[in-house]
C-alpha positions as CSV (number, residue, x, y, z in Angstrom):
1,T,143.4,111.0,8.4
2,I,141.1,109.8,10.9
3,T,141.1,105.8,11.4
4,E,139.2,103.7,13.6
5,T,140.1,100.4,15.3
6,N,138.4,97.9,17.3
7,T,139.5,96.9,20.7
8,D,137.8,93.9,22.5
9,I,137.2,93.9,26.2
10,T,137.0,90.5,27.8
11,V,134.1,90.4,30.5
12,A,135.2,87.5,32.6
13,T,136.2,88.5,36.1
14,H,133.7,87.3,38.6
15,E,134.5,88.2,42.4
16,Y,132.7,87.9,45.5
17,A,132.9,88.7,49.2
18,A,130.7,87.0,51.8
19,I,130.2,86.6,55.5
20,A,128.3,84.3,57.8
21,V,126.9,85.3,61.2
22,E,125.6,82.6,63.7
23,D,122.4,83.6,65.7
24,I,124.4,83.1,68.9
25,V,127.2,85.4,67.9
26,E,124.4,87.9,66.7
27,V,122.7,87.8,70.2
28,Q,125.7,87.7,72.4
29,A,127.6,90.4,70.6
30,N,124.9,92.7,71.6
31,R,125.1,94.6,68.3
32,D,124.0,94.3,64.6
33,M,126.8,92.3,63.2
34,M,125.3,92.2,59.9
35,T,125.2,96.1,59.7
36,A,128.7,96.3,61.0
37,Y,130.1,94.0,58.4
38,S,127.9,94.6,55.4
39,G,129.7,97.7,54.2
40,K,133.0,95.9,54.2
41,L,131.7,93.6,51.5
42,G,131.4,96.4,49.1
43,Y,134.6,98.0,50.0
44,A,136.4,94.6,49.3
45,L,134.9,94.5,46.0
46,G,135.8,98.1,45.1
47,L,139.3,97.3,46.3
48,A,139.4,94.5,43.9
49,I,138.6,96.4,40.9
50,D,141.2,99.1,41.9
51,D,143.6,96.3,42.1
52,N,142.8,95.2,38.8
53,L,143.1,98.6,37.1
54,A,146.5,99.4,39.1
55,G,147.8,96.3,37.4
56,L,147.4,97.8,33.8
57,V,149.8,100.9,34.5
58,D,152.8,98.8,33.8
59,N,151.6,97.9,30.3
60,F,152.0,101.6,29.1
61,S,154.8,101.6,26.6
62,Q,155.7,105.1,27.6
63,T,157.9,105.1,30.7
64,V,159.9,107.5,32.8
65,G,162.0,107.0,35.9
66,A,163.5,103.7,37.4
67,L,162.1,101.3,40.0
68,A,163.0,101.7,43.7
69,A,164.4,105.3,42.8
70,E,162.8,108.6,43.7
71,N,161.3,110.2,40.6
72,E,162.8,113.7,39.7
73,W,161.0,116.7,38.5
74,D,162.2,116.0,35.0
75,D,160.3,112.6,35.0
76,F,157.1,114.6,35.6
77,I,157.8,117.0,32.9
78,R,158.7,114.3,30.5
79,A,155.6,112.3,31.3
80,D,153.5,115.4,30.8
81,Q,155.2,115.9,27.4
82,Y,154.3,112.5,26.3
83,L,150.7,113.1,27.0
84,N,150.9,116.6,25.2
85,D,152.6,115.1,22.1
86,A,149.6,112.7,21.7
87,N,147.3,115.4,21.9
88,V,145.7,114.0,25.0
89,P,142.8,116.1,26.3
90,Q,143.7,118.1,29.5
91,D,140.4,117.2,31.3
92,G,140.6,113.8,33.0
93,R,144.2,113.7,33.6
94,A,145.6,112.4,37.0
95,I,148.7,111.0,38.7
96,A,148.6,108.0,41.0
97,L,151.5,107.5,43.5
98,S,152.4,105.1,46.2
99,P,153.1,106.5,49.6
100,A,156.7,106.3,49.2
101,A,156.7,108.2,45.9
102,Q,154.6,110.9,47.3
103,A,157.0,111.1,50.3
104,G,159.9,111.7,47.7
105,M,158.0,114.5,46.1
106,L,157.3,116.2,49.5
107,K,161.1,116.8,49.7
108,W,160.8,119.2,46.7
109,D,160.7,122.9,47.7
110,R,158.3,123.5,44.8
111,M,155.7,121.4,46.1
112,L,155.8,122.9,49.6
113,N,156.6,126.6,49.0
114,D,153.6,128.9,47.7
115,D,156.1,130.7,45.5
116,Y,155.5,127.8,43.2
117,S,151.9,127.9,43.5
118,F,151.6,127.5,39.6
119,V,152.6,123.9,40.0
120,H,150.0,122.7,42.7
121,G,146.7,123.5,44.0
122,G,145.4,125.2,47.1
123,G,144.9,122.2,49.2
124,R,142.3,119.6,50.4
125,A,138.6,119.8,49.7
126,E,135.4,118.6,51.2
127,T,134.4,115.3,49.8
128,S,136.0,112.0,50.3
129,L,137.4,111.8,46.8
130,E,138.6,115.3,46.9
131,R,140.3,114.8,50.2
132,S,142.2,111.7,48.7
133,Y,144.5,114.0,46.6
134,R,147.3,115.9,47.9
135,K,148.4,118.5,45.4
136,T,147.7,119.4,41.9
137,L,150.7,119.2,39.6
138,L,151.3,121.7,36.7
139,G,147.9,123.1,37.2
140,V,146.4,120.0,35.5
141,Y,147.1,116.8,37.4
142,P,145.5,115.9,40.9
143,I,148.0,113.7,42.7
144,Y,146.2,110.7,44.3
145,M,148.3,108.8,47.0
146,S,147.2,105.0,47.2
147,N,148.5,102.1,49.2
148,N,147.0,99.9,46.3
149,V,149.5,101.0,43.6
150,E,151.2,97.9,42.3
151,G,154.5,97.1,43.9
152,T,156.5,97.2,47.2
153,N,158.7,99.8,48.8
154,A,161.8,97.5,48.3
155,A,161.2,96.6,44.6
156,G,159.5,100.0,43.5
157,H,156.0,100.8,42.6
158,D,154.1,101.2,39.2
159,N,153.1,104.9,39.5
160,G,151.4,106.4,36.7
161,M,150.3,109.6,34.8
162,F,147.3,109.1,32.7
163,Q,144.3,110.5,31.1
164,K,140.8,108.7,31.7
165,E,140.6,107.3,28.3
166,A,143.9,105.3,28.6
167,L,141.9,102.5,30.5
168,A,138.3,100.9,30.2
169,L,136.3,99.2,32.9
170,V,133.0,97.5,31.8
171,M,130.8,96.4,34.7
172,Q,128.4,93.9,33.3
173,M,126.9,93.3,36.9
174,Q,127.3,95.9,39.5
175,P,127.8,94.6,43.1
176,T,124.8,92.7,43.9
177,V,123.7,91.3,47.3
178,K,122.4,87.9,47.9
179,H,121.0,86.6,51.4
180,Q,120.3,83.1,52.8
181,Y,119.4,81.9,56.3
182,D,120.9,78.5,56.8
183,I,118.7,76.4,59.1
184,D,121.3,73.7,59.3
185,Y,123.8,76.1,61.1
186,L,121.4,78.7,62.3
187,T,123.4,81.2,60.4
188,D,122.7,84.2,58.3
189,K,124.7,84.3,55.2
190,V,125.2,87.3,52.9
191,A,127.2,87.4,49.7
192,M,128.1,90.3,47.4
193,H,129.3,89.7,43.7
194,Q,130.2,91.3,40.5
195,I,131.2,90.6,37.0
196,Y,133.4,93.1,35.0
197,G,136.2,93.4,32.5
198,S,139.0,96.0,32.0
199,Q,141.5,96.7,29.2
200,E,144.1,99.4,28.1
201,M,142.4,101.4,25.4
202,R,144.8,104.2,24.4
203,D,148.5,103.6,25.2
204,D,149.7,106.9,24.3
205,H,147.3,108.4,27.0
206,G,149.2,106.9,29.9
207,V,152.8,106.9,31.3
208,W,154.3,104.2,33.6
209,M,156.2,106.2,36.0
210,K,158.7,103.7,37.8
211,G,159.6,105.0,41.2
212,L,159.4,104.4,44.8
Protein backbone atom coordinates (compact mmCIF):
# COMPACT_ATOMS: atom_id res chain seq x y z
CA THR A 1 0.00 0.00 0.00
CA ILE A 2 1.36 3.38 -1.00
CA THR A 3 0.81 6.10 1.58
CA GLU A 4 1.79 9.76 1.57
CA THR A 5 2.81 11.88 4.53
CA ASN A 6 3.45 15.59 4.81
CA THR A 7 6.81 16.93 5.96
CA ASP A 8 7.07 20.61 6.84
CA ILE A 9 10.29 22.46 6.05
CA THR A 10 10.84 25.59 8.09
CA VAL A 11 12.46 28.31 6.01
CA ALA A 12 13.94 30.60 8.62
CA THR A 13 17.72 30.67 8.20
CA HIS A 14 18.91 34.11 7.15
CA GLU A 15 22.66 34.49 6.72
CA TYR A 16 24.92 37.16 5.32
CA ALA A 17 28.55 37.95 4.64
CA ALA A 18 29.83 41.49 4.10
CA ILE A 19 32.92 43.59 3.50
CA ALA A 20 33.77 47.28 3.72
CA VAL A 21 36.70 48.80 1.83
CA GLU A 22 37.82 52.36 2.51
CA ASP A 23 38.83 54.48 -0.47
CA ILE A 24 42.31 55.01 0.95
CA VAL A 25 42.82 51.25 1.17
CA GLU A 26 41.54 50.75 -2.37
CA VAL A 27 43.93 53.37 -3.74
CA GLN A 28 47.04 52.48 -1.75
CA ALA A 29 46.63 48.74 -2.19
CA ASN A 30 47.12 49.23 -5.93
CA ARG A 31 44.65 46.48 -6.70
CA ASP A 32 40.88 46.00 -7.02
CA MET A 33 40.08 45.03 -3.43
CA MET A 34 36.38 44.57 -4.15
CA THR A 35 37.09 42.04 -6.87
CA ALA A 36 39.60 40.29 -4.64
CA TYR A 37 37.14 39.83 -1.79
CA SER A 38 33.72 39.60 -3.46
CA GLY A 39 34.15 35.95 -4.45
CA LYS A 40 34.84 35.08 -0.83
CA LEU A 41 31.37 36.26 0.15
CA GLY A 42 29.75 33.60 -2.05
CA TYR A 43 32.12 30.97 -0.72
CA ALA A 44 31.24 31.91 2.87
CA LEU A 45 27.51 31.55 2.23
CA GLY A 46 27.95 28.26 0.37
CA LEU A 47 30.04 26.93 3.25
CA ALA A 48 27.31 27.94 5.68
CA ILE A 49 24.74 25.87 3.77
CA ASP A 50 27.11 22.92 3.64
CA ASP A 51 27.66 23.22 7.39
CA ASN A 52 23.91 23.26 7.98
CA LEU A 53 23.34 20.09 5.93
CA ALA A 54 26.33 18.34 7.51
CA GLY A 55 24.65 18.85 10.88
CA LEU A 56 21.69 16.68 9.81
CA VAL A 57 23.73 13.49 9.28
CA ASP A 58 23.68 12.47 12.95
CA ASN A 59 19.86 12.56 12.86
CA PHE A 60 19.74 9.38 10.79
CA SER A 61 18.46 6.54 12.98
CA GLN A 62 20.46 3.94 11.05
CA THR A 63 24.06 3.91 12.30
CA VAL A 64 27.28 1.95 11.88
CA GLY A 65 30.73 2.27 13.44
CA ALA A 66 31.89 4.12 16.52
CA LEU A 67 33.02 7.70 17.04
CA ALA A 68 36.80 8.30 17.04
CA ALA A 69 37.43 4.81 15.61
CA GLU A 70 38.37 3.77 12.08
CA ASN A 71 35.52 2.38 10.03
CA GLU A 72 35.87 -1.21 8.91
CA TRP A 73 34.90 -2.65 5.54
CA ASP A 74 31.93 -4.32 7.22
CA ASP A 75 30.59 -0.88 8.23
CA PHE A 76 30.31 0.16 4.58
CA ILE A 77 28.74 -3.16 3.58
CA ARG A 78 26.17 -2.87 6.38
CA ALA A 79 25.38 0.76 5.52
CA ASP A 80 24.88 -0.22 1.88
CA GLN A 81 22.53 -2.98 3.00
CA TYR A 82 20.48 -0.49 5.03
CA LEU A 83 19.82 1.51 1.86
CA ASN A 84 19.16 -1.59 -0.23
CA ASP A 85 16.72 -2.92 2.36
CA ALA A 86 14.77 0.34 2.02
CA ASN A 87 14.70 0.01 -1.80
CA VAL A 88 16.62 3.27 -2.12
CA PRO A 89 17.40 4.23 -5.76
CA GLN A 90 20.97 3.50 -6.84
CA ASP A 91 21.26 6.88 -8.54
CA GLY A 92 22.20 9.82 -6.37
CA ARG A 93 23.98 7.87 -3.63
CA ALA A 94 27.18 9.20 -2.09
CA ILE A 95 29.54 8.94 0.88
CA ALA A 96 30.89 11.97 2.76
CA LEU A 97 33.99 11.44 4.91
CA SER A 98 36.32 13.52 7.04
CA PRO A 99 40.01 13.60 6.07
CA ALA A 100 40.75 11.27 9.00
CA ALA A 101 38.12 8.75 7.91
CA GLN A 102 39.42 8.81 4.36
CA ALA A 103 42.95 8.25 5.64
CA GLY A 104 41.70 5.15 7.44
CA MET A 105 40.21 3.80 4.22
CA LEU A 106 43.47 4.33 2.33
CA LYS A 107 45.04 1.68 4.52
CA TRP A 108 42.84 -0.91 2.83
CA ASP A 109 44.49 -2.92 0.12
CA ARG A 110 41.14 -3.15 -1.65
CA MET A 111 41.12 0.64 -2.10
CA LEU A 112 44.64 0.87 -3.52
CA ASN A 113 45.12 -2.36 -5.46
CA ASP A 114 43.55 -2.46 -8.92
CA ASP A 115 42.85 -6.15 -8.41
CA TYR A 116 39.85 -4.79 -6.47
CA SER A 117 38.74 -2.44 -9.25
CA PHE A 118 35.15 -3.58 -8.80
CA VAL A 119 34.95 -1.55 -5.59
CA HIS A 120 36.31 1.74 -6.87
CA GLY A 121 36.41 3.97 -9.91
CA GLY A 122 39.24 4.79 -12.23
CA GLY A 123 40.36 8.04 -10.67
CA ARG A 124 39.98 11.79 -10.75
CA ALA A 125 38.06 13.68 -13.45
CA GLU A 126 38.13 17.19 -14.85
CA THR A 127 35.56 19.42 -13.16
CA SER A 128 36.00 20.85 -9.67
CA LEU A 129 33.13 18.73 -8.37
CA GLU A 130 34.50 15.56 -9.93
CA ARG A 131 37.96 16.29 -8.57
CA SER A 132 36.52 16.52 -5.06
CA TYR A 133 35.83 12.80 -4.88
CA ARG A 134 38.60 10.30 -4.45
CA LYS A 135 37.18 6.87 -5.23
CA THR A 136 33.90 5.17 -6.00
CA LEU A 137 32.89 2.44 -3.58
CA LEU A 138 30.96 -0.66 -4.67
CA GLY A 139 30.59 0.86 -8.13
CA VAL A 140 27.83 3.13 -6.78
CA TYR A 141 29.12 5.58 -4.16
CA PRO A 142 31.43 8.48 -5.02
CA ILE A 143 33.46 9.18 -1.87
CA TYR A 144 33.69 12.88 -1.07
CA MET A 145 36.29 14.05 1.44
CA SER A 146 35.34 17.25 3.27
CA ASN A 147 36.85 19.27 6.10
CA ASN A 148 33.30 20.37 6.85
CA VAL A 149 32.03 17.00 8.07
CA GLU A 150 30.71 17.65 11.58
CA GLY A 151 33.01 16.67 14.46
CA THR A 152 36.70 16.69 15.39
CA ASN A 153 39.63 14.30 15.05
CA ALA A 154 39.64 13.81 18.82
CA ALA A 155 35.91 13.21 19.30
CA GLY A 156 35.18 11.61 15.92
CA HIS A 157 33.17 12.74 12.90
CA ASP A 158 29.62 12.30 11.64
CA ASN A 159 30.43 10.71 8.28
CA GLY A 160 27.51 9.62 6.14
CA MET A 161 26.27 7.33 3.40
CA PHE A 162 23.05 8.55 1.83
CA GLN A 163 20.93 9.07 -1.23
CA LYS A 164 19.97 12.58 -2.35
CA GLU A 165 16.33 12.20 -1.27
CA ALA A 166 17.41 11.81 2.37
CA LEU A 167 17.70 15.58 2.87
CA ALA A 168 15.99 18.64 1.43
CA LEU A 169 17.23 22.19 0.95
CA VAL A 170 14.78 24.97 0.12
CA MET A 171 16.35 28.25 -1.08
CA GLN A 172 13.73 30.94 -0.61
CA MET A 173 16.26 33.56 -1.66
CA GLN A 174 19.42 32.79 -3.58
CA PRO A 175 22.59 34.67 -2.54
CA THR A 176 21.79 38.29 -3.37
CA VAL A 177 24.26 41.18 -3.46
CA LYS A 178 23.60 44.61 -1.96
CA HIS A 179 25.96 47.58 -2.40
CA GLN A 180 26.23 50.95 -0.70
CA TYR A 181 28.73 53.81 -0.72
CA ASP A 182 29.00 55.34 2.76
CA ILE A 183 29.95 59.02 2.40
CA ASP A 184 30.43 59.37 6.17
CA TYR A 185 33.36 56.97 6.06
CA LEU A 186 34.29 57.14 2.35
CA THR A 187 33.83 53.41 2.20
CA ASP A 188 32.38 50.91 -0.25
CA LYS A 189 30.18 48.37 1.52
CA VAL A 190 29.01 45.13 -0.06
CA ALA A 191 26.83 42.49 1.55
CA MET A 192 25.51 39.17 0.25
CA HIS A 193 22.66 37.38 1.99
CA GLN A 194 20.43 34.32 1.58
CA ILE A 195 17.33 32.73 3.09
CA TYR A 196 16.82 28.98 3.22
CA GLY A 197 15.59 25.99 5.18
CA SER A 198 16.64 22.35 5.40
CA GLN A 199 15.08 19.15 6.68
CA GLU A 200 15.65 15.40 6.87
CA MET A 201 13.07 13.91 4.52
CA ARG A 202 13.64 10.15 4.28
CA ASP A 203 15.33 8.66 7.32
CA ASP A 204 15.84 5.26 5.70
CA HIS A 205 17.73 6.90 2.80
CA GLY A 206 20.71 7.74 4.99
CA VAL A 207 23.16 6.13 7.40
CA TRP A 208 25.15 7.91 10.09
CA MET A 209 28.62 6.44 9.80
CA LYS A 210 30.31 7.18 13.11
CA GLY A 211 34.06 7.20 12.72
CA LEU A 212 37.25 9.22 12.72
